[in-house]
Backbone as JSON, one array per atom type, in Angstrom:
{
  "sequence": "MAPTPVQHHPPFQPFFAAQRGAVLRLLVGMVGPDDAEDCFQETFLKALRAWPPRDARGRLDSWVLTIAHRTALDLLRARGREVATGELPEQPVVDEDDRVLAALDADELWRAVAGLSPMQRATIVLRAVLDFSHARSAEVLATSEDAARRSYADGIHALRGLVDRNELEAGR",
  "N": [[117.24, 2.15, 54.0], [118.11, -0.94, 52.71], [120.62, -1.76, 50.3], [120.02, -3.39, 47.15], [121.03, -6.73, 46.8], [123.85, -7.67, 44.83], [123.94, -9.9, 42.16], [126.27, -12.35, 41.32], [127.47, -13.64, 38.42], [128.81, -16.4, 36.58], [131.41, -16.21, 34.03], [130.38, -16.12, 30.58], [131.27, -18.24, 28.86], [132.0, -20.61, 30.5], [129.45, -21.05, 31.56], [127.99, -21.62, 29.2], [129.32, -23.98, 28.41], [128.59, -25.67, 30.5], [125.82, -25.84, 30.23], [125.09, -26.56, 27.63], [124.58, -29.26, 26.86], [122.14, -30.03, 28.15], [120.41, -28.14, 27.06], [120.52, -28.77, 24.31], [119.46, -31.4, 24.37], [116.83, -30.9, 25.24], [115.91, -29.35, 23.08], [116.18, -31.12, 20.86], [114.28, -32.99, 21.59], [112.04, -31.37, 21.45], [111.89, -30.15, 18.82], [113.04, -31.87, 17.02], [115.9, -33.52, 15.53], [116.89, -32.3, 13.2], [116.23, -29.56, 13.23], [117.1, -28.78, 15.68], [119.74, -27.87, 16.02], [119.81, -25.3, 14.83], [117.97, -23.98, 16.49], [119.34, -24.25, 18.87], [121.63, -22.66, 18.45], [120.35, -20.18, 18.16], [119.15, -19.97, 20.68], [121.39, -19.71, 22.41], [122.51, -17.4, 21.39], [120.54, -15.53, 22.06], [120.71, -15.8, 24.84], [123.34, -14.91, 25.28], [123.13, -12.26, 24.46], [121.52, -11.29, 26.5], [123.09, -11.56, 28.69], [124.72, -10.58, 31.69], [122.0, -12.34, 33.19], [119.22, -10.65, 34.6], [116.97, -11.53, 35.81], [117.12, -14.19, 36.59], [117.12, -15.33, 39.09], [119.11, -16.83, 40.33], [118.94, -19.35, 39.17], [120.33, -20.34, 36.7], [120.37, -22.46, 34.87], [117.66, -23.11, 34.54], [116.81, -20.7, 33.5], [118.11, -20.52, 30.94], [117.05, -22.81, 29.75], [114.4, -22.1, 29.62], [114.54, -20.08, 27.71], [115.34, -21.68, 25.56], [113.09, -23.37, 25.3], [111.09, -21.51, 24.58], [112.16, -20.62, 22.17], [112.0, -22.97, 20.68], [109.2, -23.27, 20.65], [108.5, -21.04, 19.11], [109.56, -21.81, 16.62], [107.99, -24.12, 16.16], [105.44, -23.0, 15.99], [105.78, -21.41, 13.71], [106.14, -23.35, 11.79], [103.82, -24.74, 11.85], [103.69, -26.81, 13.69], [105.0, -28.97, 12.53], [107.34, -31.51, 12.78], [110.54, -32.85, 12.47], [111.47, -36.29, 12.21], [113.47, -38.58, 14.11], [116.15, -39.71, 16.24], [115.72, -39.62, 19.76], [117.77, -37.76, 22.02], [118.87, -39.26, 24.15], [118.3, -42.4, 25.8], [115.28, -42.26, 27.27], [114.51, -42.36, 30.75], [112.34, -42.76, 33.33], [111.42, -43.14, 36.59], [108.7, -44.28, 37.57], [107.51, -44.6, 35.1], [109.02, -46.16, 33.44], [108.39, -48.57, 32.04], [106.6, -47.8, 30.06], [108.08, -45.93, 28.52], [110.34, -47.42, 27.86], [109.3, -49.49, 26.41], [108.96, -48.92, 23.78], [110.66, -48.82, 20.66], [113.42, -46.7, 19.62], [112.71, -45.22, 17.28], [109.88, -45.51, 17.21], [109.25, -44.33, 19.66], [110.18, -41.72, 19.25], [108.5, -40.85, 17.13], [106.04, -41.0, 18.43], [106.4, -39.17, 20.59], [106.86, -36.86, 19.12], [104.34, -36.45, 18.12], [102.9, -35.45, 20.21], [101.49, -32.67, 22.08], [103.22, -29.48, 22.14], [103.71, -28.71, 24.85], [103.34, -31.11, 26.28], [105.34, -32.62, 25.09], [107.61, -31.16, 25.88], [107.49, -31.44, 28.7], [107.81, -34.2, 28.97], [110.41, -34.56, 27.92], [111.88, -32.94, 29.72], [111.42, -34.28, 32.16], [111.98, -37.05, 31.6], [114.4, -37.18, 30.16], [116.09, -35.14, 31.15], [115.71, -35.43, 33.83], [114.22, -33.71, 35.53], [112.28, -32.39, 38.2], [108.69, -32.04, 38.63], [108.23, -29.49, 39.57], [110.59, -28.11, 38.83], [110.35, -28.39, 36.05], [108.04, -26.9, 35.64], [109.01, -24.38, 36.31], [110.84, -23.9, 34.22], [109.08, -23.94, 32.05], [107.42, -21.88, 32.55], [104.94, -22.15, 33.91], [102.39, -23.52, 36.06], [103.13, -25.87, 38.71], [101.21, -27.87, 38.91], [100.07, -27.76, 36.34], [102.26, -28.54, 34.78], [102.66, -31.13, 35.77], [100.2, -32.3, 35.01], [100.34, -32.08, 32.22], [102.55, -33.7, 31.69], [101.55, -36.15, 32.64], [99.4, -36.52, 30.87], [100.83, -36.77, 28.48], [102.34, -39.11, 28.97], [100.19, -40.86, 29.26], [99.19, -40.86, 26.64], [101.39, -42.04, 25.33], [101.4, -44.48, 26.65], [99.05, -45.57, 25.66], [99.84, -46.11, 23.03], [101.81, -48.07, 23.49], [100.23, -50.07, 24.65], [98.55, -50.67, 22.47], [100.48, -51.65, 20.68], [101.36, -53.92, 22.1], [98.99, -55.39, 22.12], [98.63, -55.83, 19.38], [100.9, -57.36, 18.89], [100.29, -59.64, 20.24], [98.41, -60.88, 18.71]],
  "CA": [[116.86, 1.1, 53.08], [119.29, -1.74, 52.33], [120.8, -1.88, 48.85], [119.71, -4.68, 46.54], [122.27, -7.49, 46.62], [124.3, -7.86, 43.45], [124.19, -11.3, 41.83], [127.49, -12.57, 40.56], [127.3, -14.74, 37.49], [130.07, -16.82, 35.97], [131.56, -15.76, 32.65], [129.46, -16.83, 29.69], [131.83, -19.47, 28.29], [131.77, -21.76, 31.38], [128.0, -21.26, 31.62], [127.65, -22.29, 27.96], [129.84, -25.35, 28.45], [127.82, -26.45, 31.48], [124.4, -25.94, 29.89], [124.82, -26.91, 26.24], [124.02, -30.61, 26.72], [120.73, -30.01, 28.54], [119.67, -27.33, 26.08], [120.4, -29.54, 23.08], [118.52, -32.51, 24.59], [115.47, -30.35, 25.23], [115.56, -28.92, 21.72], [115.98, -32.3, 20.01], [112.98, -33.53, 21.96], [110.97, -30.45, 21.07], [111.76, -29.82, 17.39], [113.67, -32.87, 16.19], [117.34, -33.31, 15.37], [117.25, -31.44, 12.06], [116.07, -28.15, 13.57], [117.62, -28.51, 17.02], [120.99, -27.11, 15.96], [119.48, -23.89, 14.6], [117.36, -23.47, 17.72], [120.42, -24.22, 19.85], [122.41, -21.45, 18.21], [119.5, -19.03, 18.46], [118.99, -19.91, 22.13], [122.58, -19.18, 23.07], [122.67, -16.0, 20.98], [119.63, -14.76, 22.92], [121.27, -15.81, 26.19], [124.52, -14.06, 25.3], [122.67, -10.86, 24.4], [120.9, -10.94, 27.78], [124.02, -11.9, 29.76], [124.23, -11.52, 32.69], [120.55, -12.2, 33.37], [118.79, -9.92, 35.79], [115.79, -12.16, 36.4], [117.29, -15.65, 36.67], [116.95, -15.73, 40.48], [120.11, -17.82, 40.68], [118.72, -20.6, 38.46], [120.76, -20.08, 35.33], [119.99, -23.57, 34.01], [116.24, -22.93, 34.21], [116.71, -19.49, 32.68], [118.47, -20.81, 29.55], [116.09, -23.78, 29.23], [113.19, -21.34, 29.28], [114.83, -19.46, 26.41], [115.32, -22.76, 24.56], [111.69, -23.79, 25.12], [110.39, -20.46, 23.82], [112.71, -20.65, 20.81], [111.39, -24.14, 20.03], [107.78, -22.96, 20.4], [108.45, -20.12, 17.96], [109.76, -22.61, 15.41], [106.82, -24.98, 15.97], [104.34, -22.14, 15.51], [106.09, -21.0, 12.35], [106.04, -24.51, 10.91], [102.55, -25.45, 12.03], [103.98, -27.98, 14.52], [105.69, -30.06, 11.84], [108.6, -31.84, 13.45], [111.28, -33.91, 11.81], [111.67, -37.46, 13.05], [114.85, -38.95, 14.35], [116.31, -40.33, 17.54], [115.84, -38.77, 20.94], [119.18, -37.67, 22.32], [119.27, -40.28, 25.09], [117.19, -43.27, 26.13], [114.62, -41.7, 28.43], [114.19, -43.23, 31.86], [111.63, -42.11, 34.42], [111.16, -44.25, 37.51], [107.4, -44.95, 37.49], [107.05, -44.74, 33.72], [110.02, -46.9, 32.67], [107.8, -49.57, 31.15], [106.01, -47.12, 28.9], [109.11, -45.33, 27.69], [111.28, -48.44, 27.4], [108.61, -50.49, 25.58], [108.98, -48.49, 22.38], [112.01, -48.61, 20.15], [113.73, -45.27, 19.5], [111.91, -44.6, 16.21], [108.48, -45.42, 17.65], [109.17, -43.36, 20.74], [110.3, -40.37, 18.69], [107.26, -40.51, 16.4], [104.99, -40.79, 19.42], [106.66, -37.92, 21.3], [106.69, -35.76, 18.15], [102.92, -36.25, 17.91], [102.3, -34.84, 21.39], [101.48, -31.21, 22.08], [104.53, -28.96, 22.55], [103.86, -28.72, 26.3], [103.54, -32.5, 26.68], [106.67, -32.98, 24.6], [108.61, -30.51, 26.74], [107.5, -32.03, 30.04], [108.38, -35.55, 28.86], [111.87, -34.42, 27.77], [112.44, -32.41, 30.96], [111.37, -35.32, 33.2], [112.56, -38.34, 31.22], [115.77, -37.05, 29.66], [116.88, -34.27, 32.02], [115.41, -35.81, 35.21], [113.72, -32.57, 36.28], [111.04, -32.57, 38.95], [107.59, -31.27, 38.05], [108.43, -28.1, 39.97], [111.62, -27.53, 37.97], [109.77, -28.31, 34.71], [107.12, -25.75, 35.66], [109.84, -23.18, 36.32], [111.36, -23.73, 32.87], [107.98, -23.74, 31.11], [106.65, -20.72, 33.01], [103.58, -22.59, 34.19], [102.27, -24.02, 37.44], [103.56, -27.25, 38.9], [100.06, -28.72, 38.57], [99.94, -27.81, 34.88], [103.38, -29.36, 34.28], [102.35, -32.51, 36.15], [99.08, -32.75, 34.18], [100.84, -32.21, 30.85], [103.38, -34.9, 31.68], [100.66, -37.33, 32.79], [98.68, -36.67, 29.6], [101.78, -37.27, 27.49], [102.61, -40.52, 29.3], [98.96, -41.59, 28.95], [99.16, -41.05, 25.18], [102.43, -43.02, 25.01], [100.94, -45.77, 27.18], [98.08, -46.08, 24.68], [100.6, -46.67, 21.91], [102.43, -49.3, 23.97], [99.16, -51.06, 24.8], [98.17, -51.08, 21.11], [101.57, -52.48, 20.15], [101.31, -55.21, 22.8], [97.79, -56.08, 21.65], [98.9, -56.29, 18.0], [101.91, -58.4, 18.95], [99.66, -60.85, 20.77], [97.47, -61.45, 17.72]],
  "C": [[118.13, 0.39, 52.62], [119.4, -1.82, 50.81], [120.46, -3.29, 48.39], [121.0, -5.46, 46.35], [122.58, -7.71, 45.15], [124.54, -9.35, 43.24], [125.46, -11.39, 40.99], [127.3, -13.81, 39.7], [128.66, -15.12, 36.92], [130.21, -16.19, 34.58], [130.71, -16.64, 31.73], [130.0, -18.16, 29.2], [131.66, -20.68, 29.22], [130.27, -22.08, 31.54], [127.54, -22.04, 30.38], [128.08, -23.75, 28.0], [129.03, -26.23, 29.4], [126.39, -26.72, 31.02], [124.11, -26.48, 28.5], [124.18, -28.28, 26.07], [122.53, -30.64, 27.04], [119.89, -29.25, 27.53], [119.47, -28.13, 24.79], [119.42, -30.7, 23.24], [117.08, -32.02, 24.59], [115.04, -30.0, 23.81], [115.35, -30.09, 20.77], [114.62, -32.91, 20.32], [111.82, -32.66, 21.53], [110.79, -30.31, 19.57], [112.39, -30.85, 16.46], [115.13, -32.52, 15.92], [117.72, -32.36, 14.24], [117.19, -29.95, 12.42], [116.68, -27.78, 14.91], [118.88, -27.64, 16.98], [120.73, -25.63, 15.72], [118.87, -23.25, 15.85], [118.4, -23.33, 18.83], [121.23, -22.94, 19.69], [121.61, -20.19, 18.55], [119.33, -18.86, 19.97], [120.2, -19.26, 22.78], [122.92, -17.77, 22.59], [121.78, -15.1, 21.83], [120.19, -14.68, 24.34], [122.48, -14.89, 26.29], [124.12, -12.58, 25.27], [122.11, -10.38, 25.74], [121.85, -11.15, 28.96], [124.59, -10.66, 30.41], [122.73, -11.29, 32.94], [120.22, -11.48, 34.67], [117.67, -10.66, 36.53], [115.92, -13.67, 36.57], [117.12, -16.19, 38.09], [117.91, -16.86, 40.88], [119.98, -19.14, 39.94], [119.07, -20.4, 36.99], [120.39, -21.22, 34.39], [118.52, -23.45, 33.61], [116.05, -21.74, 33.27], [117.01, -19.81, 31.21], [117.54, -21.87, 28.96], [114.76, -23.13, 28.89], [113.37, -20.66, 27.93], [114.76, -20.51, 25.31], [113.89, -23.21, 24.27], [110.93, -22.77, 24.28], [110.88, -20.4, 22.37], [112.11, -21.82, 20.03], [109.92, -23.88, 19.72], [107.62, -22.01, 19.21], [108.61, -20.89, 16.66], [108.53, -23.49, 15.13], [105.63, -24.19, 15.46], [104.55, -21.76, 14.05], [105.9, -22.14, 11.35], [104.73, -25.26, 11.06], [102.74, -26.76, 12.75], [104.57, -29.16, 13.77], [107.03, -30.28, 12.52], [109.25, -32.98, 12.71], [111.41, -35.1, 12.76], [113.14, -37.77, 13.16], [114.95, -39.55, 15.72], [116.32, -39.27, 18.62], [117.3, -38.79, 21.37], [119.7, -38.71, 23.29], [118.07, -41.18, 25.31], [116.52, -42.71, 27.38], [114.36, -42.76, 29.5], [113.54, -42.4, 32.95], [111.13, -43.22, 35.31], [109.81, -44.93, 37.31], [106.91, -45.2, 36.07], [108.06, -45.45, 32.82], [109.4, -47.83, 31.64], [107.26, -48.92, 29.89], [107.09, -46.61, 27.97], [110.06, -46.37, 27.11], [110.63, -49.44, 26.44], [108.64, -50.14, 24.1], [110.42, -48.4, 21.9], [112.19, -47.12, 19.87], [112.89, -44.58, 18.43], [110.46, -44.46, 16.6], [108.31, -44.36, 18.72], [109.25, -41.94, 20.18], [109.02, -39.97, 17.97], [106.13, -40.22, 17.38], [105.18, -39.46, 20.15], [106.45, -36.73, 20.37], [105.22, -35.47, 17.89], [102.21, -35.63, 19.1], [102.25, -33.32, 21.22], [102.86, -30.7, 22.5], [104.75, -28.98, 24.06], [104.08, -30.15, 26.81], [104.94, -32.97, 26.29], [107.75, -32.42, 25.52], [108.65, -31.16, 28.12], [108.07, -33.45, 30.02], [109.9, -35.45, 28.75], [112.49, -33.93, 29.08], [112.47, -33.48, 32.05], [112.19, -36.54, 32.8], [114.02, -38.24, 30.79], [116.63, -36.24, 30.63], [116.64, -34.54, 33.5], [115.0, -34.62, 36.08], [112.47, -32.97, 37.05], [109.93, -31.8, 38.22], [107.74, -29.79, 38.39], [109.48, -27.42, 39.09], [111.11, -27.4, 36.53], [108.85, -27.1, 34.62], [107.89, -24.43, 35.61], [110.35, -22.88, 34.91], [110.25, -23.33, 31.91], [107.09, -22.56, 31.47], [105.17, -21.06, 33.18], [103.53, -23.06, 35.64], [102.78, -25.45, 37.51], [102.44, -28.21, 38.55], [99.89, -28.86, 37.06], [101.05, -28.67, 34.26], [103.12, -30.84, 34.57], [101.26, -33.09, 35.26], [99.54, -32.99, 32.74], [101.7, -33.46, 30.71], [102.51, -36.15, 31.73], [99.88, -37.57, 31.5], [99.59, -37.23, 28.51], [102.1, -38.74, 27.72], [101.39, -41.37, 28.98], [98.88, -41.86, 27.44], [100.2, -42.09, 24.75], [102.02, -44.41, 25.49], [99.92, -46.4, 26.24], [98.77, -46.72, 23.49], [101.24, -48.0, 22.3], [101.38, -50.4, 24.09], [98.69, -51.57, 23.44], [99.22, -52.0, 20.5], [101.57, -53.87, 20.78], [100.12, -56.03, 22.33], [98.02, -56.65, 20.26], [99.93, -57.42, 17.99], [101.33, -59.72, 19.45], [98.72, -61.52, 19.8], [98.11, -62.53, 16.93]]
}
């Protein structure tokens, strides 16, 4: 019987430096800027305690984003899904949904995204801000690719409704 191959992981500090931006963007999109910093610290404390990961399957970025997502969900559950408003960390851009995301100013977009379900919020941030595929989003969110795709589509549909209402009101 062949021995199990040993995975070699980088030291934690370079891993942290490489992943901190993506983790913070996901958390700001999930819980808002006021709570993102606390979740960020908690995420990396959990990651450090589990370092080196045994179950990351070579995808360390997905592994830490999964920790961040679960940390954000814990906070949302504890607060009854209340989320502070503020600006998203970057202007989201997704190829086929540019019009929907770009049609709202930052405050409107944040309020709209904050009103989505946590799963829709996460898939929008993973796709629009971090440019993840549906498959990569599913990996981070521990769900199926179809579920991630559906959640994203539902979130975009809700945002599209807001854009359409705004355009209708502007035309009056």
